[in-house]
N, C-alpha and C positions, 0 to 999 in steps of 0.2 A: 502489359503485365506489371503489377506493382511489386517493388521489392521492399521487404519488411525485416527489421531487426527486432528480435525478441530479447528482452532484458530480464534477467533473473539474478537473485542472490540467495545463497543457501548456507546452512550451518547444521551439521550433525543430524540430518534426517534423510539419510541416503535413500531409503526405500521410497519415500514420498518424492524426492527429487527425480529418481529414476522413473517412477510411475508417471510423473508429470511430463518428462521428456518423451517417454514412449507414446503417450497420447498425442502430444504435440506433433511429433514427426509422422505418426500414422495419418493424421489429418492433413498435414501439409509438409512435404519433404523439402521444398525449396526455400528454406528459411535460414537466415543467419542468426545464430543464437549466441548471445554473450552472457556467460554465467560466471558470477563471482562466487567462489568458494571461500568463505571467510574463516579459514583455519579449521575445517572439519577434521576430526580425528577418527571418524568411523568408516573411512575408505571411500568417501563420496567421490573425491577427485579421481582416484584410481578406477572406479567403476565408470565414470564418465569418459575418461580417456580410452578405456577398453571398449565400451558399448556405443559411445557417441563421439567418435574422433572428429566429426565435423563441427562440434561445439567449440566456440572460442572460450577456453577456460582461463579465468583470471584469478590469480591468487590474492586473497585479501589479507589484511593485517591481523585478523582475529578479533578486531574491535570495531568493525564497521556497522554491524546490524543492518536493518532493512534500508533506511534512507541513504546512508553513506555507501552501502554496498551497491544499491541501484544507481547512485550517482557515479560510482566508478565504472560500472558496466556501461552506462550511457556515454561516459567520456570516451571509452574505447569504440563504441558503435558509431558515435558521431564523427569519427575520423573518416568514415565512408559516407557515401551519398545514398540515403534511404528515403523512400517515399513515406514510410510509416515506422514508428517505434511502438512496440507492444510491451507494456509492463506485464509480467506474469509471476504470480506467487506459486511456489512449488508445491503448496498444499492444495492447489486447485486442480480439478480434473475438467478440462474443457470438453464441450459437447461437439458433435458433428456439425452443428449449425454455427459454430463459433465464428469462423472467418467469414462465412457468407453474411451473417448478421452484422458483424463489425464493418465490413466493406459496404454493405447496403446503407447502414447508418451514416457512414462517412460520405457516401454519395449524396444522401439527403441534405447534408450540411456543406456540400461542395468541398469537403476535406479541409474545412476551416474551423472545426470544432474538435473538442476532446470527447471521446466516446468511452464511457465506463461500463463494463459488462455487468449485468445483473447475475449475482451468484446465489444459488439456492442450496438447501440441504440435500443430501444424497437421496432422501426419500421424496424429494420434491414438494414437501408440505409447507416449508417456510422459506422466506427470502432472508438471506444473510447480509449481503453486501451489494454495493453498486454506488449508492449515494443517498443523501438526505436532502429533502426539500427545504424551503425557507422557513417552514414550521418545525424543523428538526424531526420530521417523520421519514422513516425509511421508505424509499420509493419502491413500489411493487410494479411488475410488468403490466402494461396496459395495451400493448400492441402498437404503441406510439412512442416517439421520443419524448422523454420527460426531462425538464431542466433540473440540474443538480445544484444545490448550494454547497454542501460539504461532500467531497468526493472520496470514495474508498479506492485504494490502489491495487486491488487484487488482480483484475484484468482490465487494462486501460490502453486505448490506442490513441497515440498522439501523432497527427499528421506533420509532415515536414514543415509546412507553412506555419504551424503553431510553434514548433520547436524553434524556428528562426526568430520568433518574437520573444518567447519565454526562456529559451535555453534549457539548461539542466535543472534538476531538483535543487532546492536550497540546501547547501552544505551545512547550514547552521543546525539542522535537525539531525538527530542521531539515529533513532529507530523509527518512531511514529511521527505523525503530523506533516511529514513531507508531502504526502499525497493530498491532504486537505489544503495545505498551503498552495500547492501547484494549481489546484482547481480555483482557489480564490484569486490567485495571481492572474489566471486566465480571465476570470470574470471582470477583474479590475481593468483589464486591457480590452474589454468588449468582446472577448472570445467565448463562445458558447461551450457549456459543459453539459452533456446529456447522458442518460442511461440508454442501454440497448432497449429494444422494444419487447424482447423476451429474454428469459434466462439463457445464458450461454455456457454455464459451467456449474459444477457443484463444489462445495467446500465445507469447512468446519468452522463452527462458531468459536471465537476467542473471547472467553468470559473473564479473562484476567483483570483484576482491579489494579490499575497502575497508581492510583492516588494514595492508597493506604494498605499496608500489610498488617494483618491482625495476628494475635497470639504470639507476639515476639517483643523484644525490648525496644525502647525508643531509639537506641543507637543503631540497631539492625534495621529498624523501620526507616530511619533517615538514610541509611546506606542504600537501601532498595529504592527509596524515593528519588535519590540523585543518580541512580544508575540508568543506563540506556533503556532498560525495560520498565523503569518507573516513570512517574510524571515529573521529570526533572524541572524544578521551579525556575531555573534560569532559562531553559528552553521554552517553557510555557510562558514566561514573562516576555521573551522575544516575540513569540507568536501572537500573544494577546495585545501587546503594545503595537504591533504591526497592523492589526486588523480592528481592534476594539478600543485602542487608546491607552494612555498612560495610567489613568485612574483605574480602569478595569484590570490592567496588568498588575498593578501594585496590590489591589484588593485580592486578586486570586493568588498572588504570591504569598500574601499573609495567610490566606485561608489554607493553603497547602501545608504550611508550617503548623497552624493551629490544629488542624485535624490529625496531624501526626504526633502532636504532643499529648492530646487528651487520651485518657485510657479507653480501652475497648468498650467497656460498659457505657461510658458517656457517649461515645461515637454511635453506639447502637441506639441509645435513648434519643439522641438528637436527630440522627439521619436514617434510622431504621437499617435496612439492608443495602442501602445505596453504596456504601463504601466498605462492604464486607467481601 
């Protein structure tokens, strides 16, 4: 029997967090859950303590967001000996086949690869997350394992042997890119990164444009750009320099500033709806 640690981080979406935990424990009760509540003010922690006393609840600083929150949860979990670590977003509803599919995929890879779950819309009409191939196309379920180039971190299983090599998420990232970085780090070490063969959960599409905020002042635009929920140029520079080289990183750093300086009409004229 495998032991598994489930890692989550949350902030002020109590109902989604509670729904996620309900589905999780209904499917598999013998789980160790490590959940970082990053300063919620909507009663999330109180509800978890009341309804899920078995959850290892960790208090965040209020400024962790996804990557730093997951890093903290993993730090706590890694103090114990687990066979697998499962990243789980609290806005995801996992299906009954979730654990069977994850463990079957792990077996196919001899528990030496990362498995990213394919997430679909609640009506099952579209695929939302899982990962992108080398052509930057979102991977759809084919009934077989598919290699991922850029990984989404919504539902991801990391075997112990992989964790021993890669360790935790990179703390340089604040909110996003930590999942993509982890997948790329794995590939650079010769570790496979694959999707599940079928969808294992449903979720919601995040269509927020992080690169540019429209209909506001330049000062507010740059404040958002440099925030954890923006495309912080310093973090983007770190990521691009790490994987695509210095010239690429400098060029994109300059582009992020250029596109946030130009007015809305010019942005629309040059780039259409790409950054709207």
